[in-house]
C-alpha positions as a Markdown table, in Angstrom:
| # | Residue | x | y | z |
|---|---|---|---|---|
| 1 | Unk | -19.1 | -3.2 | -8.2 |
| 2 | Unk | -20.2 | 0.4 | -9.2 |
| 3 | Unk | -16.6 | 1.6 | -8.5 |
| 4 | Unk | -15.2 | -0.9 | -11.0 |
| 5 | Unk | -17.7 | -0.1 | -13.6 |
| 6 | Unk | -17.0 | 3.7 | -13.2 |
| 7 | Unk | -13.3 | 3.0 | -13.4 |
| 8 | Unk | -13.6 | 1.1 | -16.7 |
| 9 | Unk | -15.9 | 3.8 | -18.2 |
| 10 | Unk | -13.5 | 6.5 | -17.2 |
| 11 | Unk | -10.5 | 4.9 | -18.8 |
| 12 | Unk | -11.9 | 3.3 | -21.9 |
| 13 | Unk | -11.5 | 6.6 | -23.7 |
| 14 | Unk | -7.8 | 6.2 | -23.3 |
| 15 | Unk | -7.7 | 2.7 | -24.7 |
| 16 | Unk | -5.4 | 2.2 | -27.7 |
| 17 | Unk | -4.4 | -0.9 | -29.6 |
| 18 | Unk | -2.2 | -1.7 | -32.6 |
| 19 | Unk | -4.2 | -4.9 | -32.9 |
| 20 | Unk | -7.7 | -3.3 | -33.1 |
| 21 | Unk | -6.7 | 0.2 | -34.5 |
| 22 | Unk | -9.7 | 2.4 | -35.2 |
| 23 | Unk | -12.0 | -0.6 | -34.8 |
| 24 | Unk | -11.4 | -0.3 | -31.0 |
| 25 | Unk | -14.2 | 2.3 | -30.9 |
| 26 | Unk | -16.7 | -0.4 | -32.1 |
| 27 | Unk | -16.1 | -2.2 | -28.8 |
| 28 | Unk | -17.3 | 0.7 | -26.6 |
| 29 | Unk | -18.8 | 0.6 | -24.1 |
| 30 | Unk | -16.7 | -2.3 | -22.8 |
| 31 | Unk | -19.0 | -2.9 | -19.9 |
| 32 | Unk | -22.7 | -3.5 | -20.7 |
| 33 | Unk | -24.4 | -2.2 | -17.6 |
| 34 | Unk | -27.7 | -3.8 | -18.8 |
| 35 | Unk | -26.2 | -7.2 | -18.2 |
| 36 | Unk | -25.8 | -9.2 | -15.0 |
| 37 | Unk | -22.8 | -8.9 | -12.7 |
| 38 | Unk | -21.2 | -12.0 | -14.2 |
| 39 | Unk | -21.9 | -10.7 | -17.7 |
| 40 | Unk | -20.1 | -7.5 | -16.9 |
| 41 | Unk | -17.2 | -9.6 | -15.6 |
| 42 | Unk | -17.2 | -11.5 | -18.9 |
| 43 | Unk | -17.1 | -8.3 | -20.9 |
| 44 | Unk | -13.9 | -7.1 | -19.2 |
| 45 | Unk | -12.3 | -10.6 | -19.2 |
| 46 | Unk | -13.0 | -11.0 | -22.9 |
| 47 | Unk | -11.3 | -7.6 | -23.6 |
| 48 | Unk | -8.2 | -8.6 | -21.7 |
| 49 | Unk | -7.9 | -11.9 | -23.5 |
| 50 | Unk | -8.5 | -10.4 | -26.9 |
| 51 | Unk | -6.0 | -7.7 | -26.2 |
| 52 | Unk | -3.3 | -10.4 | -25.7 |
| 53 | Unk | -3.3 | -11.4 | -22.1 |
| 54 | Unk | -3.3 | -15.1 | -21.4 |
| 55 | Unk | -6.5 | -16.4 | -19.8 |
| 56 | Unk | -4.9 | -17.2 | -16.4 |
| 57 | Unk | -3.2 | -13.7 | -16.4 |
| 58 | Unk | -6.5 | -12.0 | -17.2 |
| 59 | Unk | -8.4 | -13.9 | -14.5 |
| 60 | Unk | -5.7 | -13.0 | -12.0 |
| 61 | Unk | -6.1 | -9.3 | -13.0 |
| 62 | Unk | -9.8 | -9.5 | -12.4 |
| 63 | Unk | -9.7 | -11.0 | -8.9 |
| 64 | Unk | -8.3 | -8.7 | -6.3 |
| 65 | Unk | -5.7 | -10.0 | -3.8 |
| 66 | Unk | -7.0 | -10.6 | -0.3 |
| 67 | Unk | -6.4 | -8.0 | 2.3 |
| 68 | Unk | -3.9 | -9.0 | 5.0 |
| 69 | Unk | -5.6 | -9.7 | 8.3 |
| 70 | Unk | -3.9 | -8.0 | 11.2 |
| 71 | Unk | -4.0 | -9.6 | 14.6 |
| 72 | Unk | -6.1 | -7.8 | 17.2 |
């Protein structure tokens, strides 16, 4: 969880959007670390959807693929 939060904080300075323009800075920080785990998930999901991703696509981006299990 901490790694994902740090990843988002490190990259939000590079965000750019024709849709939001200079108003994008008003969205910062994207992740509200005072919130719950699910609240932080919602923060990121909302950004992806408002930025133009479909809800199914955004959800798939948020959930990591399973690691393959190698036989012993």
